[in-house]
KESEDREN-780536 format. One record per atom (N, C-alpha, C, O): residue in one letter; x, y, z. Coordinates in steps of 0.2 Angstrom, whole numbers, plus 5000, padded with zeros to 4 digits. Last residue first. Layout:
REM residues N
aXYZ
...
END
This chain:
REM residues 299
a513751285063
a513951255070
a514551215070
a514751185075
a513751305050
a513951365054
a514151335061
a514651365064
a513151195046
a513751205043
a514151255048
a514651255049
k511851205051
k512251145054
k513051165052
k513451155056
g511351305044
g511451315051
g511951265054
g512351275059
e511351255032
e511751315033
e511851315040
e512451335042
e510251165034
e510951135032
e511451195033
e512051175036
r509251245036
r509451205041
r510151175040
r510551175045
a509151305024
a509251345030
a509451305035
a509951325039
p508851205015
p509451235014
p509651275021
p510151285023
a507451155020
a508151115021
a508751155020
a509151155024
g506451295025
g506651225024
g507351205024
g507751235027
e505551425017
e505851395023
e506051325021
e505951305015
e505351575008
e505351505008
e505651485015
e506151525017
a504251725006
a504851695009
a504851615010
a504251595012
q503051785003
q503351734998
q504051705000
q504351674996
s501651845007
s502251815011
s502551765006
s502351705006
f500551895001
f501151935000
f501751895003
f502351925002
r499451825007
r499651815000
r500351844998
r500651824993
a499851755023
a499651815019
a499851805012
a500351775010
a499551585027
a499951645027
a499651695023
a499151685020
f499551415033
f499151475031
f499651535031
f500051535036
r500651285026
r500351325032
r499951385029
r499951405023
f501551145021
f501051195020
f500851225027
f500951195032
v502551055025
v502651095020
v502251155020
v502451205018
d502650955036
d502451025037
d502651075032
d502851125033
r502850825033
r503450865033
r503250945034
r503750985034
s501650755032
s502150735037
s502750785038
s503050785043
c500150825027
c500850825026
c501350815032
c501350855037
v498850825030
v499150765028
v499850765027
v500150715026
d498550965035
d498450905039
d498850845037
d499150815041
i498851045023
i499251055029
i499150995034
i499650965037
c497850995014
c498550985013
c499050995019
c499550965020
r496651045021
r496850965020
r497550955019
r497850905022
g496351175021
g496851155026
g497051075025
g497351045029
c495451245014
c495151195018
c495751165023
c495551145028
n495551345004
n495851355011
n495551305016
n495451325021
t495151314991
t494551324996
t494851345003
t494451345008
c495651374976
c495851344982
c495351364987
c495051424988
d495351454965
d494951384966
d495151354972
d494751314975
p496151564963
p495451574967
p495051504968
p494551504971
s497851534966
s497251514962
s496651524966
s496551504972
l498951554974
l498551614972
l497951594968
l497551644967
i499951484986
i499451464982
i498951524980
i498551544985
v501651534987
v500951544990
v500451524984
v500551544978
p502951524983
p502651464987
p501851474989
p501551434992
g503151594966
g503251584973
g502851534977
g502451494973
l503851544951
l503251564955
l503451554962
l503751504964
g504951504943
g504951574946
g504351584951
g504351644954
q504251414930
q504851434934
q504751504937
q504551554934
p502451374932
p503051384928
p503651424932
p503451444938
a503151294946
a503051294939
a502451334937
a501951324940
g503451274959
g503751334956
g503651334949
g504051374945
k502951174966
k503551154962
k503851214959
k504351214955
l501951234974
l502451174977
l503051164973
l503551154976
a501351324966
a501651344972
a502151294975
a502651314978
p500951244955
p501251304954
p501651334960
p502151354960
s500251124961
s500951124958
s501251194957
s501851194958
i498951154967
i499551144971
i500251154967
i500651184970
v497851164959
v498151234962
v498751224966
v499151274967
q497351044955
q497751084950
q498051144953
q498451174950
p496550994966
p497350974965
p497751014960
p498351024961
e495451024974
e495651064968
e496351054967
e496751104968
p495350954985
p494750954981
p494850984974
p494550984969
c496750854990
c496450914988
c495850914984
c495950874979
v497150724993
v496650744997
v496350814994
v495750834996
a498150704983
a497650654984
a497050674988
a496450654987
f499050804985
f498650804978
f498050754979
f497550764976
c499650774997
c499250834996
c498750834990
c498250854990
d500250654994
d499750654998
d499250714998
d498650714998
m501450644987
m500850654983
m500250654987
m499650654985
c502750634990
c502350584992
c501650584989
c501350534988
d503850724988
d503450694983
d503050634984
d502950594980
d504450784999
d504750714997
d504350684991
d504450624990
c504850955003
c504350905000
c504750844998
c505250844994
d505651045007
d505650985011
d505250935008
d505150875011
r505451154999
r506051124998
r506151055002
r506551015001
r504251205004
r504251164998
r504851124997
r504851074993
r503851275016
r504351225016
r504451185010
r504551125011
a502651345012
a503251375015
a503851335015
a504451365014
a501551345002
a502051295003
a502651325005
a503151325002
k500051425009
k500751435007
k501151365008
k501151335013
v498451485007
v498951425009
v499551435006
v499651455000
r497951645012
r498151595007
r498451535011
r498651545016
l497051795014
l497251735017
l497351675012
l496951665008
l496751895004
l497351905008
l497551835011
l498151825011
s496051884988
s495951874995
s496651874998
s497151854995
v495751904975
v496251944977
v496251944985
v496551984988
r494651814972
r495251814968
r495851854971
r496451844969
g493451784979
g494151784982
g494751784978
g495251764980
v492451804970
v492551854975
v493151844978
v493451894980
l492651684962
l492751754959
l492851804964
l493251854963
g492251594971
g492951594968
g493151664965
g493651684966
y490951624973
y491351634978
y492151634976
y492551664979
f490451574960
f490351644962
f490851664967
f491251714967
a490751434961
a491051474955
a491051554957
a491451594956
g490051394972
g490751394972
g491051434967
g491651464968
v488751414966
v488951444972
v489751454973
v490051504974
p488751324955
p488851394954
p488951434960
p489251494959
c489451164954
c489151214959
c489251284957
c489851304957
l490251084945
l489651104943
l489351164948
l488951204945
h491651054950
h491451064942
h490751094941
h490651124935
g491851044963
g492351064959
g492151084952
g492551114949
c490551004969
c490851064971
c491451094966
c491451154965
w490350884960
w489850934962
w490151004964
w490051054960
g491450794959
g491150834953
g490750894955
g490750944951
q492250704966
q492250774968
q491950824963
q492150884962
r492050604953
r492450614959
r492450684961
r492750724957
s490550564946
s491150604946
s491450624952
s491150644957
v489650444949
v489750474943
v490350514942
v490750504937
l489550404963
l489550354957
l489750384950
l489850344946
l489850504972
l490050444973
l490050394967
l490550364966
d489250624966
d489950624968
d490250554969
d490850534968
f487950574965
f488350604959
f489050604960
f489450574956
l487550544977
l487650494973
l488050514967
l488350474964
f487550674983
f487950624986
f488050574981
f488650544980
v486550734975
v487250764975
v487750714978
v488250704975
a485450654978
a485650654971
a486450684971
a486850654967
a485250684991
a485450624990
a485750614983
a486250584981
v484850824990
v485450804993
v485650734992
v486250734991
v483650794983
v484150834979
v484850824983
v485350814980
t482950724992
t483050694986
t483650724982
t484050694979
w482750815002
w483250755003
w483350724997
w483850694996
a481850894996
a482450924999
a482950864999
a483550874997
f480650824994
f481050844988
f481750864990
f482250854987
g480650745010
g480350765004
g480850784999
g481350744998
l480650745028
l480850715022
l480450745016
l479950775017
g480750905037
g480650835036
g480850815029
g481050855025
f480851035041
f480151015039
f480150945037
f479650915036
l482251065044
l481651095048
l481051065047
l480651055051
l482950985035
l483150985042
l482551015047
l482350995052
g482451035023
g482350965025
g482450955032
g482150915035
r482951165023
r482251155023
r482051085026
r481651075029
h484351145022
h484051175028
h483251165028
h483051155034
l484351085009
l484551045015
l484251075022
l484051045026
l483951185001
l483451125002
l483651085008
l483251055011
t485051275002
t484351295004
t483951235006
t483551235011
i485951184996
i486051215003
i485451235006
i485251215012
p485451154983
p485451094989
p485651124996
p485351095001
n484351244974
n484951254978
n485051194984
n484551204988
v483251254967
v483551194967
v484151194971
v484551144971
l482851384969
l482251334968
l482551264969
l482251224971
e483951464968
e483651454975
e483051404975
e482951374980
w484151494955
w484551444958
w484251424965
w484351364967
a483151594952
a483151524949
a483551474953
a483251424954
l482151694958
l482851674960
l482951604958
l482751554962
v481151764944
v481251724951
v481951714952
v482351714947
g481051814932
g480851854937
g480851824944
g480651854949
t481351744920
t480751724924
t480551764929
t479951764932
a482551804915
a481951784910
a481351774914
a480751784911
a483351814926
a483151874922
a482551864918
a482151904917
s483551684929
s483251734934
s482951794931
s482451814932
v484151634918
v483551614920
v483151654924
v482551674924
a485351714920
a484951724914
a484251694915
a483751734913
l485851664932
l485751734931
l485251744925
l484851784926
t486051524928
t485551544933
t485351614933
t484851634935
m487051544918
m486351514916
m485851534922
m485251554920
a488151574925
a487851624920
a487151604918
a486751644918
l488351454932
l488251524936
l487851574931
l487451604933
v488551364922
v487951364926
v487851424930
v487251444931
w489751424918
w489251424913
w488551414917
w488051444915
f490551394929
f490451464927
f489851474922
f489451524922
r490551254929
r490251294935
r490051364933
r489551394936
t491351224918
t490651214918
t490251254923
t489751274922
s492651234920
s492351304918
s491551294918
s491251334917
r493051114923
r492951154928
r492651214927
r492251254931
k492250994913
k492751044913
k492551084919
k491951094921
p491850834921
p491650894916
p492150944917
p492550944922
q492250674922
q492550744924
q492350794920
q492750814915
w491750514926
w491650574922
w491850644925
w491650654931
g492950424936
g492250434933
g492350494928
g492850524926
k493950364944
k493850434944
k493150454941
k492850504943
p493250204951
p493650244946
p493450324947
p492950334949
l493350164969
l492950174962
l493350214958
l493750254960
d493650104981
d494050104976
d493750114969
d493950074964
l492850114992
l492650064987
l493050064981
l492950024977
r493550214999
r493550155002
r493350094997
r493550044997
g493350324989
g494050294991
g494050224994
g494350184992
r491950334991
r492250324984
r492950294985
r493150244982
l491850375004
l491650315002
l491850294996
l492050234995
w492450505003
w492750455007
w492550385005
w492950345005
h491550564994
h492250564992
h492650504996
h493050464994
a490450575002
a490450534996
a491150514993
a491350464991
a490850655012
a490650585014
a490650545007
a490850485008
d491050775005
d491650745008
d491450665010
d491950625009
t489750795001
t490150784996
t490850754999
t491150704996
v489250825014
v488950775010
v489450755005
v489550695004
v489950935018
v489950875022
v489750815018
v489950755019
n489551025009
n490251005009
n490350945013
n490750895011
i488351065012
i488351015007
i489050995007
i489150935004
p488551175021
p488451105024
p488451055019
p488550995021
c489751295020
c489251265016
c489151195019
c489651155020
v490951335028
v490251355030
v489751315026
v489251285030
w492151295024
w492051305031
w491351325033
w491151315039
s492151265010
s492451215014
s492351225022
s492451185026
c491451375004
c491351305002
c491551255007
c491251205008
y491951495010
y491251475011
y491151405009
y490751365013
v493251495004
v493151475011
v492451455013
v492351415017
r493151554992
r492951484993
r493051455000
r492951395001
g493651684995
g492951674993
g492751604994
g492151584997
g494651735008
g494551695002
g493851675001
g493551645005
i494651845017
i494851775019
i494851725014
i495051665015
v494251955009
v494851955013
v495151885015
v495751865014
a493151925003
a493651954999
a494351955003
a494851955000
y492351885013
y492651835009
y493151865004
y493551825002
v492052015019
v492351965023
v492651915018
v493251895020
a491452085008
a492052105011
a492452055015
a493052045015
l490252005006
l490752015001
l491452035004
l491952005002
v489652025019
v489851965017
v490351965011
v490851925012
v489352165018
v489752135023
v490052075021
v490652055023
a488552165007
a489152205006
a489652175012
a490252175011
g487452105011
g487752075006
g488452105005
g488952065004
g486952195021
g487152125023
g487552095018
g488052055019
i486652295013
i487152305018
i487452245020
i488052235020
l485552235006
l486152265002
l486752275007
l487352255005
a484652215016
a484952155013
a485552175009
a486052145008
a484352345020
a484752305025
a485052245021
a485552215023
p483752395008
p484352425010
p484752375015
p485352365014
a483052254999
a482952305004
a483652335006
a484152295005
p483252234981
p483252214988
p483252274993
p483352324991
v482152234968
v482652274971
v482652254979
v482152264982
q482152124954
q481852134961
q482352184964
q482952164964
g482552074942
g482152134942
g481852154949
g481452204949
a483351964942
a482651954941
a482152014941
a481552014941
a484552024945
a484451994938
a483651984937
a483451994931
l484352044958
l484452104954
l484252084947
l483952124943
s484251914962
s483751954964
s483752014959
s483252034956
q485551864959
q484951834956
q484351884957
q483951894952
l486251944968
l486351954961
l485851924957
l485651954952
l485751894980
l485651964979
l485751974971
l485352014968
a486351774980
a485651774980
a485451844978
a484951854974
y487751814981
y487451774975
y486751774974
y486451784969
p487751864994
p487851914988
p487651874981
p487351914977
d486751825006
d487151795002
d487151844995
d486651854992
s486751945020
s486351915014
s486951885010
s487451905009
l486351985037
l486851965032
l486451935026
l485951905027
p486152105050
p485852075044
p486452055039
p486852085038
l486352125066
l486752115060
l486452075055
l486352015055
v485252125076
v485752185075
v486152175068
v486152235064
d484552015080
d484252075078
d484652145077
d484452195077
l485451915081
l485351955087
l484952015085
l485052065089
t485651925064
t485951895070
t485851945076
t486052005075
d484751865051
d484751925055
d485051895062
d484751855065
s484951815033
s484851805040
s484951875044
s485151925042
s484851725018
s484751795021
s484551775029
s484151735031
i485551605015
i485351655010
i485251725013
i485451775010
l485651535027
l486251555024
l486151605018
l486551645016
t484151595035
t484551545032
t485251575030
t485351635031
g483351655050
g483451645043
g483851585041
g483851535044
e484151715065
e483551705061
e483651705054
e484051745051
v485151675078
v485151685071
v484451665068
v484251615069
i484651655091
i485251695090
i485351715083
i485451775081
w483351605098
w483451645092
w484051685092
w484051745093
i482851465104
i483451515105
i483651545099
i483951515095
g482051365101
g481751425103
g482251475105
g482151525109
a482451245096
a482451255104
a482251325106
a482251335112
w482151245082
w482151175086
w482151195094
w481851155097
p482151375077
p481651325076
p481551265081
p481051245082
g483451415084
g482851445085
g482251405083
g481851395088
l484451325080
l484351335087
l483651365088
l483251345093
l484751325067
l484251275069
l484051285076
l483551265078
f485751415065
f485151425062
f484551385064
f484051405064
l486751365073
l486551425075
l485851445072
l485351475074
g487051245066
g486751235073
g486451305075
g485851305078
l487751295055
l487051265054
l486651255061
l486051275061
f488951335062
f488451385058
f487751355057
f487251395058
g489351205067
g489151265072
g488751315068
g488251345071
f489551135056
f489051115061
f488851165066
f488251175067
q490651205051
q490051195047
q489451175052
q488951205050
a491551215062
a491251275059
a490651265055
a490151295056
a491851085064
a491551125070
a491251185067
a490751205069
r492451055052
r491851015054
r491451055060
r490851065060
r493551135053
r493051145048
r492451115050
r491951145049
l494251075064
l494051145064
l493451155059
l493051195060
l494550945059
l494050955065
l493851025066
l493251035067
l495350985049
l494750945047
l494250955053
l493650965052
w496451035055
w496051085051
w495351045049
w494851085048
k496950925063
k496750985066
k496251025062
k495751055064
s497450805061
s496650815059
s496450885061
s495850895061
a498650795065
a498550775058
a497850785056
a497650775050
a498550825079
a498850875074
a498750855067
a498750905063
l497850705082
l497550765083
l497850825079
l497550855076
w498650595079
w498050605076
w497750675076
w497450695072
g500450625075
g499850605080
g499150625077
g499150675072
k501450655067
k501150715071
k500650685076
k500550725081
a501950535061
a502450585063
a502150645068
a502450665072
r500750465059
r501350435062
r501850485065
r502050485071
l500050545051
l499750525058
l500350495062
l500350505068
a500850565040
a500750625045
a500450605051
a500650625057
d500750445034
d501350465037
d501250525042
d501650525047
r499350455030
r499650395035
r500250415038
r500350405044
g498950545021
g498950565028
g499250515033
g499250525039
p498150435010
p498450495011
p498450515018
p497850505021
h498250295004
h498050315011
h498350375013
h498750375017
a498850294992
a498250254993
a497850274999
a497250275000
k499950374994
k499450404990
k498750364991
k498250394991
a500750285001
a500450345005
a499950375001
a499450405004
t500250114996
t500650174996
t500350235000
t499750225002
m500449945000
m500050005000
m500450065000
m501050065003
END
């Protein structure tokens, strides 16, 4: 068995389970925490957050709105309320700083569903399957706006698995769970990590938002890389790793600048050599083997 077949095995041995699972545990805590805040009111009568991830009000003070939903609303000819526009601006500002697709890996509850499908696909050793072009999600994004403009309704919200999952948790079984199950089965049987990486227009939108974000993953110790390929095996967007890790094309720095990166921290967890860490986008200094060797020589 190779490390690629069981990514993270070497990290577990080198760092222990907790350190090798730190970012995964934090992501799951964030995802279930955000969802729990929305469900506390309907389930327990504790109204900290009212609404959904599309539109919410926190403690009757902070209105937040999904800017993608607002964009659909504008396309449909509907003028959002001033509070909704302010809430959308707040959300845009936050994700423009921390990375747009942080929404996908740290907030979106469907990520838990697709991660479960990816885990089971690996256990069953299923083939990669059909892989639509990654640009497909941008075509879906454009289509949702066009349909919204043509029909006067928020087209994507009629079938959005995120919205439907929320409704399913509140109101029970029905069409909502059918859509969520379809996403799971699509990633399991049809296309490996296909939904989030190739089709979801929400991810496409937040990728555009985060093109200039400040928080990034950095291959700070890329000189220590032993080419185990574990980071490529776990990354939902593996095409973003090579430029930063290998400096290809020649001369690129160690910071992952692609807007496709979800800042999930998977590569940090599974790397036994601690090649990756979070850093600012302008932090281009490298660390690693040469510095240690020079230190030994000086000693």
